LOGU-295013 format. One record per residue (C-alpha): residue in three letters; residue number from 1; x, y, z. Coordinates in pm, whole numbers, plus 50000, padded with zeros to 5 digits. Layout:
BEGIN
rest: ALA | nr: NUM | xx: X | yy: Y | zz: Z
...
end
This chain:
BEGIN
rest: UNK | nr: 1 | xx: 42652 | yy: 86526 | zz: 58572
rest: UNK | nr: 2 | xx: 42646 | yy: 86268 | zz: 58293
rest: UNK | nr: 3 | xx: 42913 | yy: 86056 | zz: 58467
rest: UNK | nr: 4 | xx: 42728 | yy: 86070 | zz: 58800
rest: UNK | nr: 5 | xx: 42392 | yy: 85951 | zz: 58640
rest: UNK | nr: 6 | xx: 42540 | yy: 85709 | zz: 58388
rest: UNK | nr: 7 | xx: 42454 | yy: 85942 | zz: 58099
rest: UNK | nr: 8 | xx: 42117 | yy: 86019 | zz: 58258
rest: UNK | nr: 9 | xx: 42009 | yy: 85655 | zz: 58233
rest: UNK | nr: 10 | xx: 41643 | yy: 85561 | zz: 58274
rest: UNK | nr: 11 | xx: 41755 | yy: 85318 | zz: 58540
rest: UNK | nr: 12 | xx: 41859 | yy: 85620 | zz: 58748
rest: UNK | nr: 13 | xx: 41535 | yy: 85809 | zz: 58702
rest: UNK | nr: 14 | xx: 41370 | yy: 85902 | zz: 59032
rest: UNK | nr: 15 | xx: 41079 | yy: 86109 | zz: 58899
rest: UNK | nr: 16 | xx: 40951 | yy: 86381 | zz: 58682
rest: UNK | nr: 17 | xx: 40825 | yy: 86733 | zz: 58773
rest: UNK | nr: 18 | xx: 40724 | yy: 87067 | zz: 58613
rest: UNK | nr: 19 | xx: 41093 | yy: 87163 | zz: 58602
rest: UNK | nr: 20 | xx: 41231 | yy: 86845 | zz: 58448
rest: UNK | nr: 21 | xx: 41351 | yy: 86503 | zz: 58557
rest: UNK | nr: 22 | xx: 41524 | yy: 86397 | zz: 58867
rest: UNK | nr: 23 | xx: 41802 | yy: 86132 | zz: 58862
rest: UNK | nr: 24 | xx: 41989 | yy: 85930 | zz: 59135
rest: UNK | nr: 25 | xx: 42356 | yy: 86001 | zz: 59082
rest: UNK | nr: 26 | xx: 42690 | yy: 85897 | zz: 59245
rest: UNK | nr: 27 | xx: 42961 | yy: 86154 | zz: 59286
rest: UNK | nr: 28 | xx: 43329 | yy: 86060 | zz: 59247
rest: UNK | nr: 29 | xx: 43363 | yy: 86078 | zz: 59622
rest: UNK | nr: 30 | xx: 43107 | yy: 85797 | zz: 59644
rest: UNK | nr: 31 | xx: 42825 | yy: 86019 | zz: 59777
rest: UNK | nr: 32 | xx: 42480 | yy: 85950 | zz: 59644
rest: UNK | nr: 33 | xx: 42280 | yy: 86250 | zz: 59540
rest: UNK | nr: 34 | xx: 41964 | yy: 86348 | zz: 59357
rest: UNK | nr: 35 | xx: 42024 | yy: 86552 | zz: 59033
rest: UNK | nr: 36 | xx: 41746 | yy: 86763 | zz: 58889
rest: UNK | nr: 37 | xx: 41791 | yy: 86833 | zz: 58522
rest: UNK | nr: 38 | xx: 41597 | yy: 87115 | zz: 58368
rest: UNK | nr: 39 | xx: 41416 | yy: 86989 | zz: 58061
rest: UNK | nr: 40 | xx: 41159 | yy: 87235 | zz: 57932
rest: UNK | nr: 41 | xx: 41021 | yy: 87337 | zz: 57595
rest: UNK | nr: 42 | xx: 41153 | yy: 87667 | zz: 57463
rest: UNK | nr: 43 | xx: 40839 | yy: 87867 | zz: 57555
rest: UNK | nr: 44 | xx: 40886 | yy: 87770 | zz: 57922
rest: UNK | nr: 45 | xx: 41266 | yy: 87823 | zz: 57937
rest: UNK | nr: 46 | xx: 41231 | yy: 88178 | zz: 58094
rest: UNK | nr: 47 | xx: 41004 | yy: 88041 | zz: 58366
rest: UNK | nr: 48 | xx: 41245 | yy: 87755 | zz: 58422
rest: UNK | nr: 49 | xx: 41536 | yy: 87989 | zz: 58453
rest: UNK | nr: 50 | xx: 41354 | yy: 88200 | zz: 58715
rest: UNK | nr: 51 | xx: 41266 | yy: 87890 | zz: 58917
rest: UNK | nr: 52 | xx: 41628 | yy: 87771 | zz: 58902
rest: UNK | nr: 53 | xx: 41760 | yy: 88104 | zz: 59021
rest: UNK | nr: 54 | xx: 41519 | yy: 88127 | zz: 59307
rest: UNK | nr: 55 | xx: 41582 | yy: 87779 | zz: 59427
rest: UNK | nr: 56 | xx: 41972 | yy: 87837 | zz: 59427
rest: UNK | nr: 57 | xx: 41924 | yy: 88173 | zz: 59593
rest: UNK | nr: 58 | xx: 41700 | yy: 88054 | zz: 59873
rest: UNK | nr: 59 | xx: 41839 | yy: 87705 | zz: 59945
rest: UNK | nr: 60 | xx: 42204 | yy: 87811 | zz: 59944
rest: UNK | nr: 61 | xx: 42122 | yy: 88046 | zz: 60238
rest: UNK | nr: 62 | xx: 41904 | yy: 87802 | zz: 60440
rest: UNK | nr: 63 | xx: 42016 | yy: 87536 | zz: 60690
rest: UNK | nr: 64 | xx: 41755 | yy: 87336 | zz: 60869
rest: UNK | nr: 65 | xx: 41702 | yy: 86964 | zz: 60943
rest: UNK | nr: 66 | xx: 41355 | yy: 86967 | zz: 60792
rest: UNK | nr: 67 | xx: 41464 | yy: 87133 | zz: 60459
rest: UNK | nr: 68 | xx: 41632 | yy: 86940 | zz: 60183
rest: UNK | nr: 69 | xx: 41997 | yy: 87040 | zz: 60145
rest: UNK | nr: 70 | xx: 42130 | yy: 87187 | zz: 59813
rest: UNK | nr: 71 | xx: 42470 | yy: 87034 | zz: 59757
rest: UNK | nr: 72 | xx: 42555 | yy: 87229 | zz: 59437
rest: UNK | nr: 73 | xx: 42434 | yy: 87346 | zz: 59093
rest: UNK | nr: 74 | xx: 42548 | yy: 87380 | zz: 58744
rest: UNK | nr: 75 | xx: 42472 | yy: 87633 | zz: 58482
rest: UNK | nr: 76 | xx: 42643 | yy: 87572 | zz: 58157
rest: UNK | nr: 77 | xx: 42500 | yy: 87735 | zz: 57846
rest: UNK | nr: 78 | xx: 42138 | yy: 87636 | zz: 57838
rest: UNK | nr: 79 | xx: 42187 | yy: 87340 | zz: 58074
rest: UNK | nr: 80 | xx: 42071 | yy: 87370 | zz: 58430
rest: UNK | nr: 81 | xx: 42129 | yy: 87121 | zz: 58701
rest: UNK | nr: 82 | xx: 42047 | yy: 87117 | zz: 59081
rest: UNK | nr: 83 | xx: 42224 | yy: 86866 | zz: 59308
rest: UNK | nr: 84 | xx: 42050 | yy: 86765 | zz: 59643
rest: UNK | nr: 85 | xx: 42107 | yy: 86529 | zz: 59920
rest: UNK | nr: 86 | xx: 41949 | yy: 86190 | zz: 59837
rest: UNK | nr: 87 | xx: 41639 | yy: 86099 | zz: 60019
rest: UNK | nr: 88 | xx: 41619 | yy: 85721 | zz: 60043
rest: UNK | nr: 89 | xx: 41261 | yy: 85688 | zz: 60125
rest: UNK | nr: 90 | xx: 41130 | yy: 85902 | zz: 59849
rest: UNK | nr: 91 | xx: 40821 | yy: 86131 | zz: 59885
rest: UNK | nr: 92 | xx: 40540 | yy: 86124 | zz: 60119
rest: UNK | nr: 93 | xx: 40270 | yy: 86073 | zz: 59858
rest: UNK | nr: 94 | xx: 40410 | yy: 85748 | zz: 59742
rest: UNK | nr: 95 | xx: 40397 | yy: 85610 | zz: 60093
rest: UNK | nr: 96 | xx: 40034 | yy: 85721 | zz: 60142
rest: UNK | nr: 97 | xx: 39938 | yy: 85574 | zz: 59807
rest: UNK | nr: 98 | xx: 40088 | yy: 85245 | zz: 59900
rest: UNK | nr: 99 | xx: 40357 | yy: 85259 | zz: 59626
rest: UNK | nr: 100 | xx: 40644 | yy: 85253 | zz: 59869
rest: UNK | nr: 101 | xx: 40758 | yy: 84943 | zz: 60049
rest: UNK | nr: 102 | xx: 40651 | yy: 85045 | zz: 60399
rest: UNK | nr: 103 | xx: 40302 | yy: 85141 | zz: 60505
rest: UNK | nr: 104 | xx: 40291 | yy: 85437 | zz: 60740
rest: UNK | nr: 105 | xx: 40134 | yy: 85372 | zz: 61080
rest: UNK | nr: 106 | xx: 40007 | yy: 85653 | zz: 61297
rest: UNK | nr: 107 | xx: 40327 | yy: 85727 | zz: 61492
rest: UNK | nr: 108 | xx: 40521 | yy: 85758 | zz: 61169
rest: UNK | nr: 109 | xx: 40261 | yy: 85987 | zz: 61018
rest: UNK | nr: 110 | xx: 40273 | yy: 86203 | zz: 61318
rest: UNK | nr: 111 | xx: 40652 | yy: 86223 | zz: 61298
rest: UNK | nr: 112 | xx: 40635 | yy: 86329 | zz: 60935
rest: UNK | nr: 113 | xx: 40366 | yy: 86594 | zz: 61013
rest: UNK | nr: 114 | xx: 40570 | yy: 86738 | zz: 61293
rest: UNK | nr: 115 | xx: 40887 | yy: 86752 | zz: 61091
rest: UNK | nr: 116 | xx: 40714 | yy: 86923 | zz: 60798
rest: UNK | nr: 117 | xx: 40547 | yy: 87173 | zz: 61035
rest: UNK | nr: 118 | xx: 40895 | yy: 87261 | zz: 61181
rest: UNK | nr: 119 | xx: 41027 | yy: 87325 | zz: 60838
rest: UNK | nr: 120 | xx: 40742 | yy: 87561 | zz: 60757
rest: UNK | nr: 121 | xx: 40785 | yy: 87740 | zz: 61089
rest: UNK | nr: 122 | xx: 41150 | yy: 87791 | zz: 61014
rest: UNK | nr: 123 | xx: 41064 | yy: 87946 | zz: 60675
rest: UNK | nr: 124 | xx: 40794 | yy: 88175 | zz: 60824
rest: UNK | nr: 125 | xx: 41009 | yy: 88297 | zz: 61104
rest: UNK | nr: 126 | xx: 41255 | yy: 88493 | zz: 60890
rest: UNK | nr: 127 | xx: 41494 | yy: 88194 | zz: 60880
rest: UNK | nr: 128 | xx: 41849 | yy: 88281 | zz: 60787
rest: UNK | nr: 129 | xx: 41744 | yy: 88516 | zz: 60499
rest: UNK | nr: 130 | xx: 41608 | yy: 88778 | zz: 60740
rest: UNK | nr: 131 | xx: 41257 | yy: 88787 | zz: 60602
rest: UNK | nr: 132 | xx: 40979 | yy: 88521 | zz: 60590
rest: UNK | nr: 133 | xx: 40968 | yy: 88281 | zz: 60293
rest: UNK | nr: 134 | xx: 40645 | yy: 88144 | zz: 60155
rest: UNK | nr: 135 | xx: 40688 | yy: 87808 | zz: 59986
rest: UNK | nr: 136 | xx: 40375 | yy: 87822 | zz: 59758
rest: UNK | nr: 137 | xx: 40395 | yy: 87457 | zz: 59656
rest: UNK | nr: 138 | xx: 40370 | yy: 87273 | zz: 59984
rest: UNK | nr: 139 | xx: 40228 | yy: 86932 | zz: 59910
rest: UNK | nr: 140 | xx: 40291 | yy: 86562 | zz: 59976
rest: UNK | nr: 141 | xx: 40503 | yy: 86514 | zz: 59671
rest: UNK | nr: 142 | xx: 40745 | yy: 86790 | zz: 59789
rest: UNK | nr: 143 | xx: 40792 | yy: 86638 | zz: 60132
rest: UNK | nr: 144 | xx: 41081 | yy: 86382 | zz: 60116
rest: UNK | nr: 145 | xx: 41180 | yy: 86131 | zz: 60363
rest: UNK | nr: 146 | xx: 41533 | yy: 86005 | zz: 60461
rest: UNK | nr: 147 | xx: 41627 | yy: 85660 | zz: 60599
rest: UNK | nr: 148 | xx: 41489 | yy: 85758 | zz: 60941
rest: UNK | nr: 149 | xx: 41161 | yy: 85902 | zz: 60788
rest: UNK | nr: 150 | xx: 41263 | yy: 86253 | zz: 60883
rest: UNK | nr: 151 | xx: 41048 | yy: 86493 | zz: 60671
rest: UNK | nr: 152 | xx: 41225 | yy: 86752 | zz: 60463
rest: UNK | nr: 153 | xx: 41058 | yy: 87012 | zz: 60240
rest: UNK | nr: 154 | xx: 41179 | yy: 87028 | zz: 59884
rest: UNK | nr: 155 | xx: 41125 | yy: 87213 | zz: 59557
rest: UNK | nr: 156 | xx: 41162 | yy: 87586 | zz: 59625
rest: UNK | nr: 157 | xx: 41121 | yy: 87704 | zz: 59266
rest: UNK | nr: 158 | xx: 40800 | yy: 87889 | zz: 59335
rest: UNK | nr: 159 | xx: 40903 | yy: 88017 | zz: 59680
rest: UNK | nr: 160 | xx: 40835 | yy: 88391 | zz: 59758
rest: UNK | nr: 161 | xx: 41031 | yy: 88614 | zz: 59989
rest: UNK | nr: 162 | xx: 40787 | yy: 88844 | zz: 60156
rest: UNK | nr: 163 | xx: 40836 | yy: 89222 | zz: 60153
rest: UNK | nr: 164 | xx: 41041 | yy: 89334 | zz: 60446
rest: UNK | nr: 165 | xx: 40826 | yy: 89402 | zz: 60751
rest: UNK | nr: 166 | xx: 40522 | yy: 89260 | zz: 60604
rest: UNK | nr: 167 | xx: 40329 | yy: 88936 | zz: 60638
rest: UNK | nr: 168 | xx: 40119 | yy: 88961 | zz: 60321
rest: UNK | nr: 169 | xx: 40151 | yy: 89068 | zz: 59963
rest: UNK | nr: 170 | xx: 39941 | yy: 89078 | zz: 59638
rest: UNK | nr: 171 | xx: 40092 | yy: 88872 | zz: 59355
rest: UNK | nr: 172 | xx: 40049 | yy: 88903 | zz: 58987
rest: UNK | nr: 173 | xx: 39971 | yy: 88532 | zz: 58944
rest: UNK | nr: 174 | xx: 39848 | yy: 88244 | zz: 59148
rest: UNK | nr: 175 | xx: 40124 | yy: 87979 | zz: 59166
rest: UNK | nr: 176 | xx: 40130 | yy: 87636 | zz: 59319
rest: UNK | nr: 177 | xx: 39917 | yy: 87314 | zz: 59283
rest: UNK | nr: 178 | xx: 39541 | yy: 87318 | zz: 59251
rest: UNK | nr: 179 | xx: 39366 | yy: 87182 | zz: 59552
rest: UNK | nr: 180 | xx: 39633 | yy: 87298 | zz: 59800
rest: UNK | nr: 181 | xx: 39571 | yy: 87683 | zz: 59750
rest: UNK | nr: 182 | xx: 39449 | yy: 87893 | zz: 60033
rest: UNK | nr: 183 | xx: 39097 | yy: 88026 | zz: 59914
rest: UNK | nr: 184 | xx: 39190 | yy: 88390 | zz: 59980
rest: UNK | nr: 185 | xx: 39509 | yy: 88346 | zz: 59765
rest: UNK | nr: 186 | xx: 39310 | yy: 88189 | zz: 59487
rest: UNK | nr: 187 | xx: 39037 | yy: 88455 | zz: 59483
rest: UNK | nr: 188 | xx: 39220 | yy: 88779 | zz: 59526
rest: UNK | nr: 189 | xx: 39593 | yy: 88680 | zz: 59475
rest: UNK | nr: 190 | xx: 39672 | yy: 88793 | zz: 59832
rest: UNK | nr: 191 | xx: 39950 | yy: 88585 | zz: 59966
rest: UNK | nr: 192 | xx: 39979 | yy: 88568 | zz: 60343
rest: UNK | nr: 193 | xx: 40198 | yy: 88363 | zz: 60589
rest: UNK | nr: 194 | xx: 39869 | yy: 88227 | zz: 60715
rest: UNK | nr: 195 | xx: 39808 | yy: 88084 | zz: 60368
rest: UNK | nr: 196 | xx: 40066 | yy: 87821 | zz: 60431
rest: UNK | nr: 197 | xx: 39903 | yy: 87733 | zz: 60773
rest: UNK | nr: 198 | xx: 39588 | yy: 87647 | zz: 60580
rest: UNK | nr: 199 | xx: 39787 | yy: 87429 | zz: 60334
rest: UNK | nr: 200 | xx: 39951 | yy: 87256 | zz: 60634
rest: UNK | nr: 201 | xx: 39615 | yy: 87171 | zz: 60773
rest: UNK | nr: 202 | xx: 39520 | yy: 87013 | zz: 60445
rest: UNK | nr: 203 | xx: 39839 | yy: 86808 | zz: 60457
rest: UNK | nr: 204 | xx: 39750 | yy: 86696 | zz: 60804
rest: UNK | nr: 205 | xx: 39413 | yy: 86576 | zz: 60676
rest: UNK | nr: 206 | xx: 39597 | yy: 86380 | zz: 60403
rest: UNK | nr: 207 | xx: 39816 | yy: 86217 | zz: 60673
rest: UNK | nr: 208 | xx: 39521 | yy: 86139 | zz: 60902
rest: UNK | nr: 209 | xx: 39272 | yy: 86002 | zz: 60648
rest: UNK | nr: 210 | xx: 39475 | yy: 85956 | zz: 60318
rest: UNK | nr: 211 | xx: 39211 | yy: 86193 | zz: 60179
rest: UNK | nr: 212 | xx: 39340 | yy: 86443 | zz: 59931
rest: UNK | nr: 213 | xx: 39227 | yy: 86811 | zz: 59932
rest: UNK | nr: 214 | xx: 39076 | yy: 86779 | zz: 59586
rest: UNK | nr: 215 | xx: 38989 | yy: 86431 | zz: 59469
rest: UNK | nr: 216 | xx: 38744 | yy: 86246 | zz: 59248
rest: UNK | nr: 217 | xx: 38476 | yy: 86032 | zz: 59397
rest: UNK | nr: 218 | xx: 38470 | yy: 85741 | zz: 59164
rest: UNK | nr: 219 | xx: 38143 | yy: 85593 | zz: 59277
rest: UNK | nr: 220 | xx: 37938 | yy: 85915 | zz: 59255
rest: UNK | nr: 221 | xx: 38130 | yy: 86079 | zz: 58969
rest: UNK | nr: 222 | xx: 38156 | yy: 86392 | zz: 59195
rest: UNK | nr: 223 | xx: 38452 | yy: 86594 | zz: 59308
rest: UNK | nr: 224 | xx: 38508 | yy: 86699 | zz: 59659
rest: UNK | nr: 225 | xx: 38727 | yy: 86987 | zz: 59793
rest: UNK | nr: 226 | xx: 38833 | yy: 87006 | zz: 60151
end
């Protein structure tokens, strides 16, 4: 991992998340990959370990053009690494915020929305695991784009496998990103496959209007939730 990322050089840093940092790496074969390095304080290590195991368990069994591919992983002592296919165009949010080089016109936004929806449909239709999977952190930063702007869902650390034969379950904690939660899930901790449909609608609103589900209105000092 150190060799691939030039000793985790800041020049290779792609981004940061709740799990740790993501670096661009080059394998000895010449393949360019994205390497996620777990970097958590000691009181969050148990949570990070759980997310690491969930992501490996789920992604190693899934294969769909609209889900990011897990190439490999490394668990050595306390070190945890996840190796993914490299997505050259970064994440959707950067494009909508104008950070990326290319501004997204309407046909391109529609293509991304359809690709992300297909990825969700695959997860909810029992996929290759045999039971539906709820992502629980479906948002614009977790939708990555390749060179053709094909959308791929990433970051499965909070994913939940539904009980066999059921489409809903009650969870002990509400997990995900504030502003993207389904109201029912937020209020009573009831997770349903339809919860992700509501989240998908919020993402469509972002793609249509570049309007986030929970944002500050600077002129009025108010906050607005969609």
